[in-house]
N, C-alpha and C positions, 0 to 999 in steps of 0.2 A: 389494609394499609395500617401501619403503626407509626404515627408521627411522619417522618420523611422516608420510611422504608416500605417497600411494596413486596409482599410475599405471595408467590403463586404456588398453589397446592393442587395435587391430584384430587379430583372430585370424589373418587371411589375409596381411596386409601388415606387421604389427607396428608400424604407425604409431600414435603417441600420440594418443588421442582426448580424454582428460581428465586433469587433474592435480588432486588434492585434498590439502589439508594438514590433518592431524588434530591433536588437542590434545597427544598424547603418542606414545610408540613403539607401533606397532601390533603386537599379538601374535596376532591371528586375523582372517582375512577370509572372507566367504562371500557368494556371489551369492544373490539371491532367485530363486524358481523361474521367474519370467518374465524374468529378467535386466534388470529395470528399476532395481533398487536394489542397493547393496552395503553390507554390514554390516562395520564395523571395530570390533573389541573391544580395549580397553586394560585388561586385567585389573588391573594394578598400581594404576591410578587409579579402577577401578570404574566405567568409563564406556564406553558404546557409541555410536558415531556412524554415522549412515546417510546415504548419498549417493544422489542420483537422477541417472540418466544422461540422462533426457529434460529435466529442469530442473536444470542445474548450480548455479543459485543457491539452490535449496531444499536444506535439510539438517535433520537431526534429531539431537538429543543426548539420550541416556537416561543418567541418573546414578543409580546404586544407593546412593550415599551411604555411610553407615557400615556398611550390610549387606555391602558388598564384592561381588566378582564373581569366579567361577571358571570359568564356561562360558556361552556365548551361541550361539544358533542361530536360524534362520528356521523358521517353521511352513510347511507345504506350500503355503499360499495366497500366500505372499510378502508378507503385510500384517501379520503378527504376529511379534514377537520374544520368544523364551523365554530369560530370564536366570536362571542358578542362582547364588544368593548363597553367600558363604563359609560353611564348615561344613555346606553343604547344608541350610540351615534352611528354604528354600522355593525354588520356581520362580515367577518373576514373568512373566506374559504381558502384553506391551504391544501395544496396537493402534495402527497408524499411521493408520488411517482415523478412528476415533472417539476416539482418545487415552484410551481406557478401560484399566483395569488389572485383571487377575485374578491370584489367588494359588493355588498348589498347594503344600500343606504336606507335610513329611516326605519329600522325595525322597531316595533312597538314594545314597550315595557309592559307586558301582560303575563298572566299566569301560564298560558300555553300559546306562544306566539309563532312557533315553528312546527310544522307537521309534515311528515313524509308518508307517501302512499306505501302500502304493505309490500308491493313489488319493488319499491325503491326507485321508480322511474321519475316521480315528480315530487317537488317540495313546494309547500305553501308557506308564505311568510306574512304575518300581520304587520301592517305598516301604519304610521301616523305622520301625516304631513299637512300643514296648513289647517290644523285643528279638525281634520277629518280622518276617518279610518279607511284604509285600503287593504286589499289582499293582492299579493303578487304570486304567480305560479311559475316555477322554474323547472326546466328539464335537467335532471341530475347528472347526465353523462357529460354535458358541456356547460352547464350553469347559464344557459341562455334563457331570457325571459320569454315565457309562453303567453301569459295573460296578465293584465294589470287592470283591476277594477275597484271602484269604491263600494263600500258596504253601507246598508241602511241602519247603522248602529250609532248610538250616542257615544259609547265607550267600549269598544270591542274587548271582550275578556278572554276568549280562547277560540281555537280552531282545531278541528279533528276530521281526518278523512275516514270515510266508510272503508271497511276491510277490502272491498273490491276495487277501491280507488276511483270510483265513478262520481261520488258525491262528497262535497266538503261541507261540514256543519260549522257554523260560526254563531257564537252566542254573545249577548250583550252583558254589561255589568248587572249585578244583582238589583240595581235600582230600576232597571227597565226590563220587563219580561219579553225577550225576543230571541227566537232561534231562527236563523236563516240557512237555507240549503242551496248550495251552488253546484252547478255542473263543472266539469273540467275546463270548459271554454268560458267560464265566468258568468253564465246565465243564471239568474235567480230562479230556481225551480219552485221554491215555496217559502213562505214566512209564517211562523207559528207564534201565537201569543195566547196564553191561557187566561190571563187576567191582567188588569191594568196597574193598580196603584201599589199594592204591597210588594215586599221584596220578592225577586223573581227566581231565576235559575241558579241552582247551587252545584249540580253535577250532571254529567252527561256520559252515556255509554252506548256504543254501537254493538249490535249482536254480531257474532262471528260470520253469519250468513249475509250481513248487510240488509236484512229484511226489516229490522226494527231499530228505532232510535229511542232509547229510554232517557227521559229528562227528569232528574230529581229537583224538586222545588222547595222553597222556604215554607210553603204551606203544608208540609209533611206528606206530600203526595208524589207519586211517580206517574208520569204520563208517557204512554208508548205510542209512537207514530209509526205508520206502515210505509213501506218503500214505494208503493204504487201511487197513492194520492197525497202522501205526506200529511194525512189527517190523523187525528187521535183515534186509536181503536179501543183504548181502555184507560182507566184511571185507577191506580192502586193506592188505597188508603193505609195509614199506619196508626190505627186507634190504640189507646192505652189499655183497652179491654178486648181480649180475644174471645168471641162468643160462638163462632162457627164450629160445630162439632166435627166437621171433616178436617179441621186444621190440627196437626199434631204439635203439641208444645213440649219441648224437651227442657226441663229445668235442671240446672247444675246444682247439686247439693254436696256439702262437705261432711265428712264423717271422720272421727278420730279412730285410729286403728285399735283393735283390742289386742292386748299384750298378755301372753301366758305368764302368770305370776311365778310359776316354777322355774322359768327361764331367766328370771331377773337375777342379776349379779351386780356386785359393786366393786370397783367402778364398772359401769356397763360398757359393753363393746361398742365400737363406733357404729356398726350396723344397727344394733339394738337401740342406741341413743337416737339415731336419725329416725328410726321407725316410731319411737316413743313420742317425739315432739313434732312429727310431720302429720299434716292432715291429708286425707285422700279425698278425691272428688269423683263423682259419677253423675250420670244423667238419670232423672226420673221423668216419667211421662205424666204431665199434670192433667187434671180433669178440667175441662172447659166449663164455664167461663173462667178465664185467667186474667188477673189485673197485673200489668207490667209496671215497673218502676218508672214514673214519669217525672221529669224535672222541668219546672216552669222556667222558661228563659228570662234572663234579665233584659228588659226591653230598651233600657237607655244606654246600652253598651254597644260598641262596634262588633261586628261578626258574632251575632247571638248564636248560642248553641241550640239551633232549631232548624228543622228541615232535613231533607234526605241528602247527606253529605258523602255517602259511599254507595256505589252500585256497580255490579259486575255480572256479565252473562257467563254461563258455563260454556265449555269448549264445544259441546254438542248442541248448543242453542236451545236446550230444553228448560233451563232454570235461570232465574235471575235472583241474585242475593242483594239485599239492601240494608242500610242502617239509617234509622231516623235519629238525628243527633240529640233530640230531647227525650228519647227512650234509649239511653246510651248502652244499656246492658243486653240488648236484643239484636239478633240477626234474623231478618225475614227472608224466607226462601219461597219464591213464587214459581209455580208450574206454568211455563209460557205456552204450552200446548192447550191448557184449559183456561189460561189467564186468571188463575185462582191462587190464593195463598195456600201453600202446601204445608210448610213447617215454620215454626218459630223456635229459635234457640235462645233460652233465657239464661244468661251467664251471671256469675256472682260479681264480676268486675266489669269495668267499661271496655267495650270492644276497641282495641287499638288498630287492628288491621285484619282483613281476610282476603284470600286469593283462591281461585279455582285451580285444580289440577289441569294442566294443559292437554291431557289426553282423555280424561273421563270425568263424569259429573261427580266430583269429590271436592268438598270445600274445606279449607284449613282456616282456622280462626285463632287469633291470639288476643289475650286480654291484659298483658303486663304481668302475668303470673308465671310460674315455672311449668305451666302446662300448655299443650297445644291440643286443640279440639278439632276433630275430623267428622264431617257429615257426608253421607252418601245416601241415595234412595234406600239402601239396605238398613241404615240406622246411624247411630251416633256413638262416638267413643271419646274418652279423655285419655291423653297420653302424658304421663309425668316425665319430665326431662330428668334423667338421673344425673347426680352431681352434687358436690358439696357447695354450701353457700346458697345465696338467693339469686337464681338465674331468671331475670325478668324479661320475658319475650315481648319485645316492642314491635317487631316486624318479622316477616317471613317471606321466603321466595322459593317457588317450586323449581326443580330441575326440569329441563325441557322434555325429558323422558317420563316424568311423573313418578320415577322410582325413589326420589329422595327430595328433601327440602332443607333449606338453610334457615336456621332460627337465629335471630339477632337480638342481643340485649344492648345496653349502652356501651359496654366495653368488652363483651365476649361474643363468641358465636359457637354454634354447634350444628352438626349435620344429622338430620333424622332420616334413616334409611327405611323404606317401606318394602316389606316382602311381597312379591307378586304371587298370586294364587296360581298353582299349576292347573292348566286347562286339561 
C-alpha cells in the first residue's frame, strides 16, 4: 500500500493486477485465508475496507464509529473480521456473508491476546475483568463460548496454541516467570517456572510437531519443554565465547573489490563506478574459540536489550534459530535431534529479522544492509540485492512455496527468486 492506494501484483511477474483507492491512509493490510479478499484497516478513522479480487466492483466498509479501532484481523475462514475497539472495550465480529455482528467483551490489552488454532476451529481470547485474568475459548463456526476459565497469572502477557490445537500456552508478564499450559476444555495441564525474582519470559515458540515448547528468557537461556510431562528437557546457553570445536562459526567479512587499472576510464561508466565504491561480503569459517561482540545492557532502563528475544523452529522440526539481544550480531542455530549448538552466524551488523523457509531447513537473515544471508545444512551464502542507492532490508517474508521471498526496506520492496535444483 502507498498512502491510501492498494496495489495488488502477480507474485511471479510483479505485474499490477488491481488498484484500489481507500478512504484514508492505510495502516494495516491482511489477506483472507483463501486469498480472495484483502482487508485494509485505517485505525485513525476507525474504518476497515475490504476488497474482492474476483469482483473488483464489490467492496465492503466497516465503520466502528465513536468506539474507535486499534486492531483488525481475519478469522481463519476468511469470511469474518475481528475488530478491537479503543481501550479494548470489546472485540466486534463482523460476518461478510450474513452481515451479522457478534461482540466479545473485556478483551485484554496485551501483546498477543487473540489466538486461533491452526485448523481454524477454535479461538482463544485473553480477558481482564475485576482485576483478574481469564481465557475464553470460542468455536469459530458460530462464535459460541466453549469454555471460560481464570488463569493463575499476575498480568497475562500472551497466549499461543500448539500447532495440533490440543494445548494452549499462556505466559505471564516479564516480572513474573510463569508459563501455563491448558487443555482445550480449560484444564491446567502444567505450570512451569524456571526461577523466581529476576525478569522472566521474553519469547515463546512451538515446534511444528507440537512436541516441544521453547521458552526464551531474560537470563540469556532457552529452555525446552517436552509434550509428555511438560518438564524441561534441556537448557540452551548463549555465552559470549564459543569454545566447542564441533560448533561451526561463520563470520561475515567485507572486502573491497579489485579493479583492473587498464579498464579505468574518466568519467567512469555507471557499472564501473558502482563496483569501485561498493564493498562485497562473504563468510569465513572462524577457528574456535571465538569471542562474539557482547553489549552490556543498561540496567536502569525499561525493556533492557538482554535475553533471547527471537526464536523459531525450522519446518522439519530439526533446527531451532535463536538471537540473544545482548549479542546482537549473532544467530545461533541448534540441532534439535542432538540438542546441541550446531552453527553460529556472526554478522557485521545487528540482526533485524530471520525466518525459516516453510518447506525445507533453510534460514534467511537480514541485518539492515542491502544483503540477505541464507543458511542451510549445506552451508552459508551472502546475496547482494542489485539496485541503485541504499536498499536497507529491515524485514523479509518467504513465499509459501519456498521459491521466493519478499525483502522489505522502509519505503521499498523487492522480490528475491530462488532457483530450484533439478532432481
